[in-house]
C-alpha positions in Angstrom: -14.8 18.1 6.4 -13.6 15.6 8.9 -13.9 16.3 12.4 -10.5 17.2 14.3 -9.9 14.9 17.1 -8.8 16.6 20.5 -5.7 15.0 21.9 -7.4 15.3 25.4 -10.2 13.1 24.5 -8.4 10.2 22.5 -4.9 9.0 22.0 -4.5 9.3 18.0 -2.9 6.3 16.5 -2.5 6.1 12.8 -2.5 2.6 11.0 0.8 1.8 9.5 0.9 0.4 6.1 3.2 -0.2 3.1 2.8 -0.2 -0.6 4.8 -1.1 -3.7 5.0 0.7 -6.8 6.2 -2.1 -9.4 7.0 -1.3 -12.9 7.7 -3.6 -16.0 8.0 -3.2 -19.7 5.3 -5.2 -21.5 5.1 -5.0 -25.2 7.2 -2.0 -25.2 5.0 -0.2 -22.8 5.6 1.1 -19.4 3.0 -0.9 -17.0 2.4 -1.0 -13.4 1.3 -4.0 -11.1 -2.0 -3.3 -9.4 -4.5 -5.4 -7.4 -8.2 -5.6 -8.0 -9.6 -6.2 -4.6 -13.1 -6.4 -3.2 -13.8 -3.4 -0.7 -16.9 -2.2 1.2 -17.1 0.0 -1.7 -17.1 -2.7 -4.4 -14.1 -3.6 -6.6 -11.2 -1.0 -6.4 -7.5 -1.0 -7.6 -4.8 -0.2 -5.5 -1.1 -1.0 -5.2 0.0 -4.2 -3.6 -0.4 -3.0 0.0 -1.2 -3.9 3.6 -0.4 -3.5 7.2 2.8 -3.5 9.0 2.9 -6.5 11.3 4.4 -7.0 14.8 8.1 -8.0 14.3 9.0 -6.7 10.7 10.4 -3.8 9.2 8.5 -1.6 6.8 10.7 -2.9 3.9 9.9 -6.7 5.2 6.4 -6.1 5.3 6.3 -4.6 1.9 7.9 -7.7 0.5 5.5 -9.9 2.5 2.3 -8.0 1.5 3.5 -8.0 -2.2 3.9 -11.7 -2.2 0.5 -12.3 -0.4 -1.4 -10.2 -2.9 0.1 -10.9 -6.2 2.2 -14.2 -5.6 5.2 -12.4 -6.8 8.4 -11.9 -4.8 9.5 -8.3 -4.3 12.5 -6.7 -3.0 12.3 -3.0 -2.1 15.3 -0.8 -3.5 14.1 2.7 -2.5 11.7 4.6 -0.7 9.2 6.5 -3.1 7.5 8.4 -0.3 5.8 8.5 3.2 2.2 9.6 3.1 -0.6 10.5 5.7 -4.3 10.0 4.7 -7.8 10.2 6.8 -11.1 9.5 6.1 -14.3 8.6 7.9 -15.9 5.1 7.5 -19.7 4.5 8.2 -20.2 2.2 10.9 -23.5 0.1 10.6 -25.6 0.7 14.0 -23.4 3.6 15.2 -24.2 7.1 15.0 -20.6 8.5 14.6 -18.6 7.5 11.7 -15.1 5.8 12.6 -12.4 8.1 12.0 -9.3 6.4 10.2 -5.7 7.6 9.4 -3.2 5.7 7.8 0.4 6.4 7.6 1.8 4.7 4.3 5.3 3.8 3.3 5.5 3.3 -0.3 8.5 1.5 -2.0 9.6 0.6 -5.4 12.0 -2.2 -6.2 12.7 -5.3 -8.0 10.0 -7.9 -9.0 11.1 -11.5 -8.6 9.8 -14.8 -9.4 6.1 -15.6 -9.6 5.1 -18.2 -7.2 2.7 -20.6 -9.2 -0.3 -21.6 -7.4 0.0 -19.5 -4.3 -3.4 -18.3 -3.5 -4.0 -14.5 -3.1 -5.0 -12.9 0.0 -8.7 -12.8 1.1 -10.6 -10.0 -1.1 -7.9 -10.0 -3.8 -9.7 -10.8 -7.1 -6.8 -10.5 -9.5 -3.5 -8.8 -10.4 -3.5 -6.3 -13.3 -0.8 -4.6 -15.3 -1.9 -1.0 -16.2 -0.2 2.0 -17.8 0.1 5.3 -16.0 -2.5 6.8 -18.3 -4.9 3.9 -17.7 -4.5 4.5 -14.1 -5.1 8.1 -14.2 -8.2 7.5 -16.4 -9.9 5.4 -13.7 -9.6 7.3 -10.3 -13.1 6.6 -9.1 -11.9 3.0 -8.9 -9.0 3.7 -6.9 -9.3 2.4 -3.3 -7.3 5.4 -2.0 -6.0 8.6 -3.3 -2.7 7.4 -2.4 -2.5 5.1 -5.5 -2.3 8.0 -7.7 -0.1 10.1 -5.2 2.5 7.1 -5.3 2.4 6.7 -8.9 3.0 10.4 -9.6 6.1 10.6 -7.1 7.5 7.4 -8.6 7.2 8.9 -12.2 8.6 12.1 -10.9 11.8 10.2 -10.0 11.5 10.6 -6.3 13.7 7.9 -4.8 15.1 8.0 -1.2 17.5 5.4 0.4 16.1 2.6 2.3 18.3 3.4 5.2 16.3 6.5 5.7 14.0 4.1 7.7 15.7 2.7 10.7 14.2 -0.4 12.5 15.7 -1.1 15.8 16.6 -4.7 16.6 14.1 -4.8 19.4 11.3 -4.7 16.8 12.6 -7.6 14.9 13.3 -9.6 17.9 9.7 -9.3 19.0 8.6 -12.5 17.3 11.4 -14.6 18.8 
């Protein structure tokens, strides 16, 4: 069981991430676009996902991360869910593990054009289309439990309007 961090000892700040659930019918079967990536724990599967950068909205971050990890343009059309996940990571040379928390915004949307020749992000080995059953059958290969949670919510029809997430202009002006 992870340790509880006392707010008096440390200010808690989760890492904000975004992810995309992308569906396409291939040969008459419903398939989902995943990335296979090299991690500390070996090759793992994940949604196209990554961190929210300064100066962008979660929707913009999702479109950018999807392009960087899959070489496909992506336009979010709905929010599937907001997820909070926590784990401890062993740090070589340290007695205490690193306590890591992610706050993840998962979107679904429209897959756009593929950008031929665009290199994929560092660590991304390839993209792969898998059915829901194939994804459920390989849980030990998932990078995070949020992959399956997002898929299950998507398949259950969970969709929330994008305007549920308000990004103030001051954030978007940050990079100017």
